[in-house]
Every structure is written in C-alpha cells, then in structure tokens.
N, C-alpha and C positions, 0 to 999 in steps of 0.2 A: 516402831518403837515412838513415841508422838511424844511432845512437850505439847498442851494445848491441841488444837488440830494439824498439826504441822506432824506429815515427818520424817528424820533423821535416821542416817545408817550409823551404825558405830563400826571403830576398831580398835583394838589394844593389840599397842605394840611395850618391845621388853626393852630395856636399856643392853643396847650393842657394845658403848664406848664410850668414850671420851676425854678430853685431851686435860693433862696439868690444871688450867685455870676456869676449863669448865664454859669455854668460849666455844665447843663445837662438841654437841650430843647427839651419837647417833643408839639410832632405836630398828629394831627390827619388827614386823608384823607377827604376831601373835598364831592368826589361825589366816592363813594363805589362801583356804576356799573366797577371803572375802578381797581379793586383790580385784582392783576394775582402775580405768582408768582417774581414777581420788586414790586412792586406797592403794599402795605398793608397798611393796618387798622389804625399804626401808623411807626409812625418812632421818631429816636432819634439825635438829632445831641450832639456830644458831648466833649467840651476842650478836642485836645492831654495832655497826663503825661509826656510825654517826654522818653518811655522807648520803642519808637520805632523806627529802623532803621534812623537817622538821614540822610541820605543821599534822605529823600523823606523831600522834602518841602511841611510842609502841617501842621496846627494846632487845625482841627476842625476834628473829625470821621461820619460816616451818615451811621447810623447801619437802619434796613430795621427788623421792629417785623415780621420775620420770626418762633419762636422758643418761646418757656413761657418763658425764660433766656433771660437778656440783651447780655450776656456775649456769646453766644452761636446763637445772630442774622448775617448776611449775611451786611458786615458795607464797607466800605470805608474810605479813606482818602482824605479831598474836600483840595485843593490848589487854591488859589489866583488868583484870572486872572486878565487882567488889566481892567476893566470896578466894580467900586461900588457893593461890596452882590455878587458879582457873583461868586462861584466858579464850581472848575469842576475836577470830577472822575471817578472811574471806575470800572465798578463788573467785579470779573473772573473767570477766568475758574481755579479748582486745576489739574493740574497735578503729575498723580498716578506712578512715575516713580522712580529705583531705588534709586537712587541718593537721598539722604532728603538735606533742609538745614542748616545749622547750629546748629538750634536749633528743629532740628530734623522731621520738617515740612513738607509740600508736599510744591512742590513749584506750583507756580500761575501763569496764565499769562492772562493779561489785556484782555475784551473779549466786554465787555461794556463798550461804553463812559456814561458820566454826565453832568451834566451841569445845578446845581441848583443857584434858585436865592431867596436871599430873599426879601424885601420888608422892605424899610426902618424903618418901626415901628418892624420886626421881626413879626408881625403876619400874615405874609403869606408867603409861601417855596412853592417856585414852582419847580419840579424836570420833568427834558428835560433828557430820557434817549435814546440809540441812538441804538437798537439791535443790536447786531453780526458785529458791527462798530466797532474799538478801532485805531487813530490818531497817529503812533507811532514817527511824526514828531512833535518837537513845534511848528516848524511853522505854520505848519497846523492847529497843538490845535488853533494859534493864530488864525487862519483866519478864523475858525471857531466859537469863539467867536464873534470878533468880525460881524459877517454874523451875528448871532445867531437872533433867531424873540423873544423881552422878554417879557413876565407880563411890567413890569419893568424899565420903562425909566432913569437911572441909571449908568453914565459912569462917568467915570473919564477926565478932561477934565486938 
C-alpha cells in the first residue's frame, strides 16, 4: 500500500483485554502471517503516567510485545492528529554515542513513521508502518495524515 509515493505495511489487531479504567488495553494480531520485527503477536496501549519529558505531546504509549516483560518491549508515544481515533508515532533507532542523555540513556533518532487508527468501539486497531521513513516537518506529517487511506472513516469536522 502507498500514501503518495511512500510504501507502508499494515497490521490489524483486535481487542484481547483491558482493565476497568482502560489504562492498559491489550490487542492481538489478526493475521499471524504479518509477524516480523515490528508487528508482534501482541501489542498494548498504555495511558501515560506523566513521567516522560513533557515537551512531547502524547498521552498514550504503544508497546510491541518483543520481550517477555512489557517494561523491556519496544515502545513509542502516540500523538493525537486532526482525525478522530487516529494517532501518529515513530519507532526510533538507538544511537550509541559517547555522550548520553541527562538520565544516562542513549540518544534516539526517529527512523520509522507510524499511523495508528482505532475503530469507534475500540475493538480493532490498525497499525500502518512506513519503514525507513520519518517526516521531521510537522506540516508534512499533517499532509500525510490527511491523504492516508484509512480502514475506518472517522474525521473531525
């Protein structure tokens, strides 16, 4: 599939479980042939607890179950977009430099762009991954969000 001339791969997940206050929502992959380094059998949406750098404007985390403990899994923040039930994020690559962040961690650079879409009833989650592409300009991200082909047609007017 393509948006503009940029190819992306899509995975569809269905709701597996959630806790009472919906701070943790687990999804399972619908098509197991899609499994690869990014699309794992299980993913989780977590409500942010507010302990990250507040210069990032997201309220949710997307975790790909690529380890036995959710705390060590690949994760990204999800940012609201102009479309209802649609979020954008990225998968970063870790940079192994001599200098570290103020918390002593390695620096990260966005490498893969994500568009995540919920169905209105939150029973289905669609994850579109643009491998080896990340638009650094906010205006370009907004254009891609507007022109993208969605599974559900939820739009804020």
